[in-house]
C-alpha positions, -999 to 999 in steps of 0.1 A, spaced: 147 621 279 134 634 313 124 618 345 86 619 350 75 634 382 45 630 404 16 635 395 23 620 361 -2 592 355 25 568 341 40 566 376 8 551 391 2 525 364 6 489 372 24 478 341 14 445 325 37 415 321 45 410 284 66 381 269 76 401 238 113 411 236 121 445 249 140 468 225 176 467 236 179 504 230 155 510 259 178 492 284 208 511 271 191 545 275 180 535 310 215 525 321 230 557 306 204 579 323 207 561 357 245 565 356 244 601 344 220 610 373 242 589 397 210 571 407 210 537 424 181 524 402 156 534 376 123 520 364 111 522 328 79 540 336 99 568 352 111 578 317 78 570 300 86 535 287 56 512 292 77 481 298 85 462 330 122 470 331 144 481 359 181 490 361 202 488 392 236 504 396 261 499 383 248 479 353 222 453 362 191 452 339 160 432 349 132 427 324 99 415 338 113 412 374 91 394 399 98 390 436 95 354 445 105 354 481 113 380 508 133 370 539 138 386 573 122 414 591 113 447 575 138 474 582 130 511 580 155 535 563 155 567 543 146 565 506 145 592 480 131 591 444 139 609 412 101 611 406 96 628 440 123 655 440 133 671 473 114 645 494 128 618 517 107 590 531 112 564 558 103 531 541 103 495 555 119 469 532 132 434 536 170 434 535 180 398 546 171 383 512 149 391 482 147 364 455 138 378 421 131 361 388 137 382 357 149 381 321 183 396 312 191 415 280 197 382 262 161 372 272 175 345 295 153 337 325 173 341 357 166 338 394 189 354 420 188 363 457 198 399 466 207 412 500 211 445 519 210 478 500 207 462 466 176 443 478 161 477 489 168 493 455 152 464 437 121 465 458 118 502 453 121 499 415 97 470 412 73 490 432 75 516 404 65 490 379 35 482 400 24 518 403 36 522 439 56 551 451 76 556 483 49 581 493 24 551 493 47 529 514 64 552 538 63 584 559 79 616 547 107 628 570 
């Protein structure tokens, strides 16, 4: 399994929502790859899976994640991306609070508020599912 890199068309696809269960093997592969690469997060389309799945270090899996609410001012910070190697961008994200609804690996619907760096990572990975890259959101530095 490899990380797809720009300009692969899968990275700019807005993946559709789908209520069918996701194969559990996909989530395990994603967690293993994210941890092997020492990444903070991974989106399914970065490895060619056409599902709305993200993983967030160390072991959070979100299926069909949807941002419900964003709190606070946007804060610019450096972000890198496995799909844009050797590039760093300044990207503004909400850090005070991001409320997300998602299904877990047991297909249970959950809603949780995330803060700080974890909120940044989740926004970055959900952007991937929507076909948005950090190069679309920020300025290369």
